N, C-alpha and C positions, 0 to 999 in steps of 0.2 A: 439488449437486442441490438444487432448491428443496423446502422442507418440504411445500408444498401438493402437489407432484408425488408425493412419497413417500406422503402421505395418500391420494391418489387411487389409487396402486398398491395400497396396503393394502386400501382399500375394494373394489377390483376382485378382489383375492385372496380376500377373505371372501365376496363375492357369487358368485364362481365356484368356491368350495370344495365338496367332496363333502358332501352332507347325511348326518347320522347317522340311520339308520332309526328310525322311530316317534317322532321328536323334531323340534323346530324348530331344532336346533343344526346347525352345520356342522363339518366336520373339516378342520383346516389342518395341513399337514406342518411340524412345528417345525424340522426340519433345513433344508427349502427356504427358509423365512422367515429363519432365522438366517443362512444363506449370502447371501441377498439383502441383508439388513441390513448384513452385514460388507462386502459389495462397495460398497453405498451409502456406508457410513462411510469406506471407503478413498477413494472418489471425492471425498467432502466434504473430507477431510483434504488430499488432493492439490490440490484447487482452492484451499483456504485457503493452502497453502504457496506456490502459484504467485502468488496475490494478494499475499501477504506480500512475496515477492521483488519484485513489480512496485511495490508501495508503497514499499518500502525503497530501491530504485534511484531512484525518482522523488524521494524525500526527499533522497537523497544528491546528485542532480543539482541540486535546488533550493538546497541548502545550499552547494554549490560555486559556483553563480551568485551567491548573496548574498555569499559570502566574496570572490569575484573583484571584485565591485562595491566592496566595502569596501576591498580592497587598492588599487584604482585611486584611490578617493577619498582614502585615507590618503596615497598617494604625492603627490597634488596638494596636500594640506594640508601635508605635510612640505616640499615645494618652496616653498610660499608662506611658511612660517615661516622657512626658510633665507634667502629673498630679503629678508624683513623684517629679519632679524638683520643681514644684510650691509649694508643701508641704514643701520641704526642705527650700525654700526661704520664708516661712511663709505667703504665699498669700492665703493659704486655711486652716487657723487656725480654730480649733473648737471654737464655741462660749463659753464664760466664764459663769460658773454657779454662781449665786450669789445672 
């Protein structure tokens, strides 16, 4: 839940609270506010956990893509090195023209 939304709710709660007779103060039920705050905190934690899972899974997918690309490139590099070594050892000599 957005902090500004929580502030608006608190503002509404104070403005709609029962006035204390003969004063300019209002009375707010401490139990009702505590329960609302706890529910809001639970929602915030739940949203944070969901976002964490989403970010973690996205990061894992990205890392897997990068590792896959690296693996493909390394395979190509290894194949090129092997071909080069084979040429140096004379295993892949060009055919003689004659």
